[in-house]
PDBQT receptor file of N, H, CA, C and O in Angstrom, charges set to zero:
ATOM      1  N   MET A   1       6.269 -18.441   3.810  1.00  0.00    +0.000 N 
ATOM      2  CA  MET A   1       5.503 -17.487   4.581  1.00  0.00    +0.000 C 
ATOM      3  C   MET A   1       4.369 -16.959   3.698  1.00  0.00    +0.000 C 
ATOM      4  O   MET A   1       4.592 -16.553   2.558  1.00  0.00    +0.000 OA
ATOM      5  N   LYS A   2       3.172 -16.971   4.236  1.00  0.00    +0.000 N 
ATOM      6  H   LYS A   2       2.991 -17.300   5.162  1.00  0.00    +0.000 HD
ATOM      7  CA  LYS A   2       2.003 -16.471   3.518  1.00  0.00    +0.000 C 
ATOM      8  C   LYS A   2       1.759 -15.009   3.897  1.00  0.00    +0.000 C 
ATOM      9  O   LYS A   2       1.730 -14.659   5.077  1.00  0.00    +0.000 OA
ATOM     10  N   LEU A   3       1.582 -14.162   2.877  1.00  0.00    +0.000 N 
ATOM     11  H   LEU A   3       1.605 -14.447   1.918  1.00  0.00    +0.000 HD
ATOM     12  CA  LEU A   3       1.301 -12.749   3.112  1.00  0.00    +0.000 C 
ATOM     13  C   LEU A   3      -0.142 -12.447   2.737  1.00  0.00    +0.000 C 
ATOM     14  O   LEU A   3      -0.641 -12.942   1.726  1.00  0.00    +0.000 OA
ATOM     15  N   ASN A   4      -0.804 -11.645   3.540  1.00  0.00    +0.000 N 
ATOM     16  H   ASN A   4      -0.398 -11.243   4.361  1.00  0.00    +0.000 HD
ATOM     17  CA  ASN A   4      -2.166 -11.205   3.244  1.00  0.00    +0.000 C 
ATOM     18  C   ASN A   4      -2.112  -9.848   2.561  1.00  0.00    +0.000 C 
ATOM     19  O   ASN A   4      -1.266  -9.013   2.882  1.00  0.00    +0.000 OA
ATOM     20  N   ALA A   5      -3.026  -9.636   1.611  1.00  0.00    +0.000 N 
ATOM     21  H   ALA A   5      -3.713 -10.314   1.350  1.00  0.00    +0.000 HD
ATOM     22  CA  ALA A   5      -3.087  -8.355   0.900  1.00  0.00    +0.000 C 
ATOM     23  C   ALA A   5      -4.540  -7.944   0.747  1.00  0.00    +0.000 C 
ATOM     24  O   ALA A   5      -5.432  -8.790   0.672  1.00  0.00    +0.000 OA
ATOM     25  N   ARG A   6      -4.771  -6.630   0.701  1.00  0.00    +0.000 N 
ATOM     26  H   ARG A   6      -4.047  -5.943   0.763  1.00  0.00    +0.000 HD
ATOM     27  CA  ARG A   6      -6.126  -6.103   0.533  1.00  0.00    +0.000 C 
ATOM     28  C   ARG A   6      -6.034  -4.721  -0.096  1.00  0.00    +0.000 C 
ATOM     29  O   ARG A   6      -5.026  -4.028   0.042  1.00  0.00    +0.000 OA
ATOM     30  N   TRP A   7      -7.100  -4.330  -0.787  1.00  0.00    +0.000 N 
ATOM     31  H   TRP A   7      -7.918  -4.894  -0.899  1.00  0.00    +0.000 HD
ATOM     32  CA  TRP A   7      -7.196  -2.992  -1.374  1.00  0.00    +0.000 C 
ATOM     33  C   TRP A   7      -7.874  -2.068  -0.380  1.00  0.00    +0.000 C 
ATOM     34  O   TRP A   7      -8.849  -2.453   0.265  1.00  0.00    +0.000 OA
ATOM     35  N   ILE A   8      -7.359  -0.843  -0.253  1.00  0.00    +0.000 N 
ATOM     36  H   ILE A   8      -6.566  -0.531  -0.778  1.00  0.00    +0.000 HD
ATOM     37  CA  ILE A   8      -7.991   0.177   0.581  1.00  0.00    +0.000 C 
ATOM     38  C   ILE A   8      -8.079   1.472  -0.218  1.00  0.00    +0.000 C 
ATOM     39  O   ILE A   8      -7.340   1.673  -1.182  1.00  0.00    +0.000 OA
ATOM     40  N   GLU A   9      -8.983   2.338   0.193  1.00  0.00    +0.000 N 
ATOM     41  H   GLU A   9      -9.583   2.175   0.976  1.00  0.00    +0.000 HD
ATOM     42  CA  GLU A   9      -9.118   3.679  -0.389  1.00  0.00    +0.000 C 
ATOM     43  C   GLU A   9      -8.726   4.670   0.697  1.00  0.00    +0.000 C 
ATOM     44  O   GLU A   9      -9.345   4.702   1.761  1.00  0.00    +0.000 OA
ATOM     45  N   GLU A  10      -7.709   5.477   0.439  1.00  0.00    +0.000 N 
ATOM     46  H   GLU A  10      -7.206   5.451  -0.425  1.00  0.00    +0.000 HD
ATOM     47  CA  GLU A  10      -7.228   6.452   1.415  1.00  0.00    +0.000 C 
ATOM     48  C   GLU A  10      -7.557   7.862   0.953  1.00  0.00    +0.000 C 
ATOM     49  O   GLU A  10      -7.250   8.235  -0.179  1.00  0.00    +0.000 OA
ATOM     50  N   SER A  11      -8.177   8.642   1.819  1.00  0.00    +0.000 N 
ATOM     51  H   SER A  11      -8.427   8.339   2.738  1.00  0.00    +0.000 HD
ATOM     52  CA  SER A  11      -8.458  10.035   1.483  1.00  0.00    +0.000 C 
ATOM     53  C   SER A  11      -7.288  10.928   1.899  1.00  0.00    +0.000 C 
ATOM     54  O   SER A  11      -7.128  12.030   1.373  1.00  0.00    +0.000 OA
ATOM     55  N   HIS A  12      -6.480  10.458   2.835  1.00  0.00    +0.000 N 
ATOM     56  H   HIS A  12      -6.610   9.564   3.263  1.00  0.00    +0.000 HD
ATOM     57  CA  HIS A  12      -5.313  11.232   3.263  1.00  0.00    +0.000 C 
ATOM     58  C   HIS A  12      -4.048  10.610   2.668  1.00  0.00    +0.000 C 
ATOM     59  O   HIS A  12      -4.122   9.648   1.903  1.00  0.00    +0.000 OA
ATOM     60  N   ASP A  13      -2.929  11.146   3.012  1.00  0.00    +0.000 N 
ATOM     61  H   ASP A  13      -2.868  11.928   3.633  1.00  0.00    +0.000 HD
ATOM     62  CA  ASP A  13      -1.666  10.709   2.419  1.00  0.00    +0.000 C 
ATOM     63  C   ASP A  13      -1.238   9.330   2.908  1.00  0.00    +0.000 C 
ATOM     64  O   ASP A  13      -1.250   9.033   4.102  1.00  0.00    +0.000 OA
ATOM     65  N   GLU A  14      -0.862   8.507   1.943  1.00  0.00    +0.000 N 
ATOM     66  H   GLU A  14      -0.853   8.749   0.973  1.00  0.00    +0.000 HD
ATOM     67  CA  GLU A  14      -0.255   7.206   2.214  1.00  0.00    +0.000 C 
ATOM     68  C   GLU A  14       1.024   7.164   1.391  1.00  0.00    +0.000 C 
ATOM     69  O   GLU A  14       1.051   7.698   0.282  1.00  0.00    +0.000 OA
ATOM     70  N   LEU A  15       2.068   6.555   1.894  1.00  0.00    +0.000 N 
ATOM     71  H   LEU A  15       2.046   6.121   2.795  1.00  0.00    +0.000 HD
ATOM     72  CA  LEU A  15       3.343   6.481   1.192  1.00  0.00    +0.000 C 
ATOM     73  C   LEU A  15       3.413   5.197   0.374  1.00  0.00    +0.000 C 
ATOM     74  O   LEU A  15       3.298   4.097   0.914  1.00  0.00    +0.000 OA
ATOM     75  N   CYS A  16       3.601   5.350  -0.936  1.00  0.00    +0.000 N 
ATOM     76  H   CYS A  16       3.694   6.244  -1.375  1.00  0.00    +0.000 HD
ATOM     77  CA  CYS A  16       3.766   4.196  -1.819  1.00  0.00    +0.000 C 
ATOM     78  C   CYS A  16       5.210   3.719  -1.719  1.00  0.00    +0.000 C 
ATOM     79  O   CYS A  16       6.140   4.510  -1.877  1.00  0.00    +0.000 OA
ATOM     80  N   LEU A  17       5.399   2.433  -1.458  1.00  0.00    +0.000 N 
ATOM     81  H   LEU A  17       4.644   1.790  -1.329  1.00  0.00    +0.000 HD
ATOM     82  CA  LEU A  17       6.739   1.888  -1.296  1.00  0.00    +0.000 C 
ATOM     83  C   LEU A  17       7.496   1.849  -2.618  1.00  0.00    +0.000 C 
ATOM     84  O   LEU A  17       8.725   1.921  -2.625  1.00  0.00    +0.000 OA
ATOM     85  N   ARG A  18       6.789   1.737  -3.727  1.00  0.00    +0.000 N 
ATOM     86  H   ARG A  18       5.791   1.678  -3.721  1.00  0.00    +0.000 HD
ATOM     87  CA  ARG A  18       7.459   1.618  -5.027  1.00  0.00    +0.000 C 
ATOM     88  C   ARG A  18       7.897   2.965  -5.595  1.00  0.00    +0.000 C 
ATOM     89  O   ARG A  18       9.067   3.131  -5.942  1.00  0.00    +0.000 OA
ATOM     90  N   CYS A  19       6.980   3.934  -5.696  1.00  0.00    +0.000 N 
ATOM     91  H   CYS A  19       6.030   3.799  -5.414  1.00  0.00    +0.000 HD
ATOM     92  CA  CYS A  19       7.334   5.230  -6.303  1.00  0.00    +0.000 C 
ATOM     93  C   CYS A  19       7.817   6.245  -5.272  1.00  0.00    +0.000 C 
ATOM     94  O   CYS A  19       8.431   7.247  -5.639  1.00  0.00    +0.000 OA
ATOM     95  N   GLY A  20       7.551   6.005  -3.988  1.00  0.00    +0.000 N 
ATOM     96  H   GLY A  20       7.053   5.191  -3.689  1.00  0.00    +0.000 HD
ATOM     97  CA  GLY A  20       8.027   6.890  -2.936  1.00  0.00    +0.000 C 
ATOM     98  C   GLY A  20       7.224   8.165  -2.759  1.00  0.00    +0.000 C 
ATOM     99  O   GLY A  20       7.641   9.055  -2.018  1.00  0.00    +0.000 OA
ATOM    100  N   GLU A  21       6.064   8.276  -3.430  1.00  0.00    +0.000 N 
ATOM    101  H   GLU A  21       5.724   7.553  -4.032  1.00  0.00    +0.000 HD
ATOM    102  CA  GLU A  21       5.231   9.476  -3.323  1.00  0.00    +0.000 C 
ATOM    103  C   GLU A  21       4.169   9.299  -2.248  1.00  0.00    +0.000 C 
ATOM    104  O   GLU A  21       3.666   8.200  -2.015  1.00  0.00    +0.000 OA
ATOM    105  N   ARG A  22       3.841  10.423  -1.595  1.00  0.00    +0.000 N 
ATOM    106  H   ARG A  22       4.250  11.316  -1.785  1.00  0.00    +0.000 HD
ATOM    107  CA  ARG A  22       2.729  10.446  -0.641  1.00  0.00    +0.000 C 
ATOM    108  C   ARG A  22       1.517  10.979  -1.365  1.00  0.00    +0.000 C 
ATOM    109  O   ARG A  22       1.565  12.068  -1.938  1.00  0.00    +0.000 OA
ATOM    110  N   LYS A  23       0.419  10.220  -1.348  1.00  0.00    +0.000 N 
ATOM    111  H   LYS A  23       0.380   9.335  -0.883  1.00  0.00    +0.000 HD
ATOM    112  CA  LYS A  23      -0.800  10.640  -2.040  1.00  0.00    +0.000 C 
ATOM    113  C   LYS A  23      -1.991   9.871  -1.500  1.00  0.00    +0.000 C 
ATOM    114  O   LYS A  23      -1.834   8.915  -0.741  1.00  0.00    +0.000 OA
ATOM    115  N   GLY A  24      -3.180  10.294  -1.895  1.00  0.00    +0.000 N 
ATOM    116  H   GLY A  24      -3.308  11.070  -2.511  1.00  0.00    +0.000 HD
ATOM    117  CA  GLY A  24      -4.401   9.576  -1.571  1.00  0.00    +0.000 C 
ATOM    118  C   GLY A  24      -4.814   8.736  -2.763  1.00  0.00    +0.000 C 
ATOM    119  O   GLY A  24      -4.240   8.868  -3.844  1.00  0.00    +0.000 OA
ATOM    120  N   GLY A  25      -5.806   7.870  -2.580  1.00  0.00    +0.000 N 
ATOM    121  H   GLY A  25      -6.272   7.762  -1.702  1.00  0.00    +0.000 HD
ATOM    122  CA  GLY A  25      -6.299   7.029  -3.663  1.00  0.00    +0.000 C 
ATOM    123  C   GLY A  25      -6.368   5.573  -3.247  1.00  0.00    +0.000 C 
ATOM    124  O   GLY A  25      -6.432   5.261  -2.058  1.00  0.00    +0.000 OA
ATOM    125  N   LYS A  26      -6.354   4.671  -4.239  1.00  0.00    +0.000 N 
ATOM    126  H   LYS A  26      -6.301   4.924  -5.205  1.00  0.00    +0.000 HD
ATOM    127  CA  LYS A  26      -6.411   3.238  -3.958  1.00  0.00    +0.000 C 
ATOM    128  C   LYS A  26      -5.005   2.680  -3.757  1.00  0.00    +0.000 C 
ATOM    129  O   LYS A  26      -4.082   2.980  -4.514  1.00  0.00    +0.000 OA
ATOM    130  N   PHE A  27      -4.870   1.864  -2.721  1.00  0.00    +0.000 N 
ATOM    131  H   PHE A  27      -5.620   1.620  -2.106  1.00  0.00    +0.000 HD
ATOM    132  CA  PHE A  27      -3.591   1.245  -2.395  1.00  0.00    +0.000 C 
ATOM    133  C   PHE A  27      -3.784  -0.239  -2.121  1.00  0.00    +0.000 C 
ATOM    134  O   PHE A  27      -4.785  -0.652  -1.536  1.00  0.00    +0.000 OA
ATOM    135  N   LEU A  28      -2.813  -1.029  -2.551  1.00  0.00    +0.000 N 
ATOM    136  H   LEU A  28      -1.999  -0.693  -3.026  1.00  0.00    +0.000 HD
ATOM    137  CA  LEU A  28      -2.750  -2.432  -2.171  1.00  0.00    +0.000 C 
ATOM    138  C   LEU A  28      -1.891  -2.494  -0.914  1.00  0.00    +0.000 C 
ATOM    139  O   LEU A  28      -0.725  -2.100  -0.928  1.00  0.00    +0.000 OA
ATOM    140  N   ILE A  29      -2.470  -2.986   0.160  1.00  0.00    +0.000 N 
ATOM    141  H   ILE A  29      -3.417  -3.306   0.172  1.00  0.00    +0.000 HD
ATOM    142  CA  ILE A  29      -1.768  -3.104   1.436  1.00  0.00    +0.000 C 
ATOM    143  C   ILE A  29      -1.361  -4.561   1.622  1.00  0.00    +0.000 C 
ATOM    144  O   ILE A  29      -2.202  -5.459   1.577  1.00  0.00    +0.000 OA
ATOM    145  N   VAL A  30      -0.071  -4.786   1.829  1.00  0.00    +0.000 N 
ATOM    146  H   VAL A  30       0.612  -4.057   1.865  1.00  0.00    +0.000 HD
ATOM    147  CA  VAL A  30       0.455  -6.128   2.072  1.00  0.00    +0.000 C 
ATOM    148  C   VAL A  30       0.904  -6.175   3.525  1.00  0.00    +0.000 C 
ATOM    149  O   VAL A  30       1.781  -5.418   3.941  1.00  0.00    +0.000 OA
ATOM    150  N   ASP A  31       0.293  -7.072   4.293  1.00  0.00    +0.000 N 
ATOM    151  H   ASP A  31      -0.420  -7.687   3.955  1.00  0.00    +0.000 HD
ATOM    152  CA  ASP A  31       0.654  -7.218   5.701  1.00  0.00    +0.000 C 
ATOM    153  C   ASP A  31       1.974  -7.971   5.810  1.00  0.00    +0.000 C 
ATOM    154  O   ASP A  31       2.147  -9.028   5.204  1.00  0.00    +0.000 OA
ATOM    155  N   LEU A  32       2.899  -7.421   6.586  1.00  0.00    +0.000 N 
ATOM    156  H   LEU A  32       2.758  -6.563   7.079  1.00  0.00    +0.000 HD
ATOM    157  CA  LEU A  32       4.213  -8.012   6.802  1.00  0.00    +0.000 C 
ATOM    158  C   LEU A  32       4.316  -8.484   8.249  1.00  0.00    +0.000 C 
ATOM    159  O   LEU A  32       3.477  -8.123   9.074  1.00  0.00    +0.000 OA
ATOM    160  N   PRO A  33       5.320  -9.276   8.567  1.00  0.00    +0.000 N 
ATOM    161  CA  PRO A  33       5.498  -9.712   9.957  1.00  0.00    +0.000 C 
ATOM    162  C   PRO A  33       5.708  -8.520  10.903  1.00  0.00    +0.000 C 
ATOM    163  O   PRO A  33       6.039  -7.418  10.467  1.00  0.00    +0.000 OA
ATOM    164  N   ASN A  34       5.514  -8.758  12.169  1.00  0.00    +0.000 N 
ATOM    165  H   ASN A  34       5.245  -9.653  12.523  1.00  0.00    +0.000 HD
ATOM    166  CA  ASN A  34       5.714  -7.761  13.233  1.00  0.00    +0.000 C 
ATOM    167  C   ASN A  34       4.801  -6.553  13.099  1.00  0.00    +0.000 C 
ATOM    168  O   ASN A  34       5.201  -5.433  13.418  1.00  0.00    +0.000 OA
ATOM    169  N   ARG A  35       3.574  -6.770  12.629  1.00  0.00    +0.000 N 
ATOM    170  H   ARG A  35       3.248  -7.680  12.370  1.00  0.00    +0.000 HD
ATOM    171  CA  ARG A  35       2.541  -5.726  12.533  1.00  0.00    +0.000 C 
ATOM    172  C   ARG A  35       2.943  -4.555  11.643  1.00  0.00    +0.000 C 
ATOM    173  O   ARG A  35       2.518  -3.423  11.875  1.00  0.00    +0.000 OA
ATOM    174  N   LYS A  36       3.751  -4.818  10.640  1.00  0.00    +0.000 N 
ATOM    175  H   LYS A  36       4.096  -5.737  10.452  1.00  0.00    +0.000 HD
ATOM    176  CA  LYS A  36       4.132  -3.794   9.667  1.00  0.00    +0.000 C 
ATOM    177  C   LYS A  36       3.394  -4.066   8.370  1.00  0.00    +0.000 C 
ATOM    178  O   LYS A  36       2.819  -5.139   8.187  1.00  0.00    +0.000 OA
ATOM    179  N   TYR A  37       3.410  -3.088   7.468  1.00  0.00    +0.000 N 
ATOM    180  H   TYR A  37       3.877  -2.216   7.617  1.00  0.00    +0.000 HD
ATOM    181  CA  TYR A  37       2.750  -3.271   6.177  1.00  0.00    +0.000 C 
ATOM    182  C   TYR A  37       3.480  -2.497   5.094  1.00  0.00    +0.000 C 
ATOM    183  O   TYR A  37       4.240  -1.572   5.381  1.00  0.00    +0.000 OA
ATOM    184  N   ALA A  38       3.243  -2.882   3.851  1.00  0.00    +0.000 N 
ATOM    185  H   ALA A  38       2.626  -3.633   3.618  1.00  0.00    +0.000 HD
ATOM    186  CA  ALA A  38       3.765  -2.174   2.686  1.00  0.00    +0.000 C 
ATOM    187  C   ALA A  38       2.573  -1.721   1.862  1.00  0.00    +0.000 C 
ATOM    188  O   ALA A  38       1.622  -2.480   1.674  1.00  0.00    +0.000 OA
ATOM    189  N   ALA A  39       2.617  -0.480   1.367  1.00  0.00    +0.000 N 
ATOM    190  H   ALA A  39       3.389   0.136   1.520  1.00  0.00    +0.000 HD
ATOM    191  CA  ALA A  39       1.532   0.077   0.558  1.00  0.00    +0.000 C 
ATOM    192  C   ALA A  39       2.048   0.356  -0.849  1.00  0.00    +0.000 C 
ATOM    193  O   ALA A  39       3.135   0.907  -1.027  1.00  0.00    +0.000 OA
ATOM    194  N   PHE A  40       1.251  -0.033  -1.848  1.00  0.00    +0.000 N 
ATOM    195  H   PHE A  40       0.368  -0.481  -1.704  1.00  0.00    +0.000 HD
ATOM    196  CA  PHE A  40       1.580   0.205  -3.251  1.00  0.00    +0.000 C 
ATOM    197  C   PHE A  40       0.393   0.898  -3.899  1.00  0.00    +0.000 C 
ATOM    198  O   PHE A  40      -0.729   0.399  -3.820  1.00  0.00    +0.000 OA
ATOM    199  N   CYS A  41       0.624   2.055  -4.548  1.00  0.00    +0.000 N 
ATOM    200  H   CYS A  41       1.536   2.461  -4.613  1.00  0.00    +0.000 HD
ATOM    201  CA  CYS A  41      -0.480   2.793  -5.164  1.00  0.00    +0.000 C 
ATOM    202  C   CYS A  41      -0.956   2.079  -6.428  1.00  0.00    +0.000 C 
ATOM    203  O   CYS A  41      -0.218   1.303  -7.036  1.00  0.00    +0.000 OA
ATOM    204  N   GLU A  42      -2.188   2.354  -6.803  1.00  0.00    +0.000 N 
ATOM    205  H   GLU A  42      -2.786   2.984  -6.309  1.00  0.00    +0.000 HD
ATOM    206  CA  GLU A  42      -2.802   1.715  -7.964  1.00  0.00    +0.000 C 
ATOM    207  C   GLU A  42      -2.017   2.018  -9.243  1.00  0.00    +0.000 C 
ATOM    208  O   GLU A  42      -1.898   1.154 -10.112  1.00  0.00    +0.000 OA
ATOM    209  N   GLY A  43      -1.485   3.225  -9.365  1.00  0.00    +0.000 N 
ATOM    210  H   GLY A  43      -1.582   3.927  -8.659  1.00  0.00    +0.000 HD
ATOM    211  CA  GLY A  43      -0.716   3.604 -10.548  1.00  0.00    +0.000 C 
ATOM    212  C   GLY A  43       0.537   2.771 -10.737  1.00  0.00    +0.000 C 
ATOM    213  O   GLY A  43       0.885   2.439 -11.869  1.00  0.00    +0.000 OA
ATOM    214  N   CYS A  44       1.216   2.428  -9.668  1.00  0.00    +0.000 N 
ATOM    215  H   CYS A  44       0.932   2.698  -8.747  1.00  0.00    +0.000 HD
ATOM    216  CA  CYS A  44       2.440   1.627  -9.762  1.00  0.00    +0.000 C 
ATOM    217  C   CYS A  44       2.152   0.171 -10.118  1.00  0.00    +0.000 C 
ATOM    218  O   CYS A  44       3.025  -0.521 -10.642  1.00  0.00    +0.000 OA
ATOM    219  N   LEU A  45       0.957  -0.292  -9.844  1.00  0.00    +0.000 N 
ATOM    220  H   LEU A  45       0.247   0.271  -9.419  1.00  0.00    +0.000 HD
ATOM    221  CA  LEU A  45       0.636  -1.699 -10.088  1.00  0.00    +0.000 C 
ATOM    222  C   LEU A  45       0.016  -1.939 -11.454  1.00  0.00    +0.000 C 
ATOM    223  O   LEU A  45      -0.307  -3.080 -11.785  1.00  0.00    +0.000 OA
ATOM    224  N   ARG A  46      -0.158  -0.903 -12.249  1.00  0.00    +0.000 N 
ATOM    225  H   ARG A  46       0.104   0.024 -11.980  1.00  0.00    +0.000 HD
ATOM    226  CA  ARG A  46      -0.725  -1.069 -13.597  1.00  0.00    +0.000 C 
ATOM    227  C   ARG A  46       0.315  -1.544 -14.551  1.00  0.00    +0.000 C 
ATOM    228  O   ARG A  46       0.025  -1.741 -15.731  1.00  0.00    +0.000 OA
TER     229      ARG A  46
């Protein structure tokens, strides 16, 4: 299965799947099946 990913900049709260915090900033969005997605903050991916 091929997953698509893209970087977005959020000014409002987004939930990071890895650290579990809600915050704004840069997030890597990974599109999942059934129109769902996973968001990972820039800090967790460093």
